[in-house]
Each structure stands twice: as structure tokens, then as C-alpha cells.
FIKE-888574 format. One line per field, with one value per residue (C-alpha): residue number from 1; residue in one letter; x negated, y negated, z. Coordinates in nm, 3 decimals. Last residue first. Layout:
<rs>
n = (NUM  ...)
res = (A  ...)
u = (X  ...)
v = (Y  ...)
w = (Z  ...)
</rs>
This chain:
<rs>
n = (60  59  58  57  56  55  54  53  52  51  50  49  48  47  46  45  44  43  42  41  40  39  38  37  36  35  34  33  32  31  30  29  28  27  26  25  24  23  22  21  20  19  18  17  16  15  14  13  12  11  10  9  8  7  6  5  4  3  2  1)
res = (Q  Y  S  S  F  E  H  I  T  V  P  A  N  E  P  G  K  S  M  A  P  N  V  T  V  P  Q  G  A  I  K  E  Q  A  I  A  E  S  Y  A  A  V  A  L  I  F  V  A  I  L  V  I  I  K  K  M  R  V  L  M)
u = (-3.020  -3.376  -3.422  -3.678  -3.837  -4.216  -4.365  -4.687  -4.883  -5.179  -5.454  -5.462  -5.426  -5.309  -5.600  -5.549  -5.276  -4.931  -4.610  -4.820  -4.848  -4.456  -4.221  -3.838  -3.501  -3.254  -3.018  -2.681  -2.808  -2.563  -2.575  -2.974  -2.975  -2.796  -3.034  -3.318  -3.123  -3.037  -3.444  -3.550  -3.318  -3.389  -3.742  -3.727  -3.545  -3.768  -4.010  -3.894  -3.813  -4.202  -4.264  -4.043  -4.164  -4.582  -4.507  -4.310  -4.616  -4.818  -4.608  -4.624)
v = (-9.518  -9.490  -9.733  -9.771  -10.048  -10.073  -10.376  -10.302  -10.593  -10.531  -10.813  -10.940  -11.261  -11.279  -11.024  -10.721  -10.587  -10.655  -10.666  -10.861  -11.138  -11.189  -11.035  -11.151  -11.048  -11.277  -11.212  -11.052  -10.714  -10.510  -10.804  -10.852  -10.472  -10.431  -10.634  -10.451  -10.109  -10.291  -10.424  -10.064  -9.887  -10.187  -10.085  -9.731  -9.761  -10.006  -9.764  -9.451  -9.673  -9.773  -9.433  -9.297  -9.583  -9.474  -9.085  -9.184  -9.374  -9.057  -8.871  -9.060)
w = (2.847  2.781  2.483  2.273  2.043  1.966  1.783  1.592  1.422  1.235  1.074  1.465  1.513  1.866  1.982  2.134  2.341  2.371  2.643  2.891  2.671  2.627  2.345  2.376  2.257  2.350  2.639  2.647  2.728  2.513  2.188  2.232  2.282  1.957  1.760  1.875  1.759  1.428  1.368  1.448  1.202  0.934  0.995  0.959  0.630  0.493  0.556  0.434  0.108  0.086  0.149  -0.110  -0.385  -0.335  -0.349  -0.677  -0.791  -0.713  -0.913  -1.241)
</rs>
């Protein structure tokens, strides 16, 4: 039962972080007035990799 609760807590935390990252991307898009794009220079590894990590940051 305890392991199941830990899994649920982790899933909720991941969901909250994903929503926060998405909200930040949308906010940046509205500020810049241009859509968020990803070009090949912004990525490493094969395109069909089993895991993809997107990092959004702001230095303002």
C-alpha cells in the first residue's frame, strides 16, 4: 500500500511539473509573440530515442 501511495505522489509531482513547464512555454510564446520552436541544433541523440527531454528556461 505504501509503495502504491509513493507512486501516486510521484505521478502527481510529475504532472504538476509538466503543467508548470507548459505554462512557462506558453507565457514565453505570448511575450515573444512567436511560437516556440525546436530546431535540430537544440537536441542531442537520435530523433526516435525512447526518452525525450525538453528543457525550458528563462534568464530574465
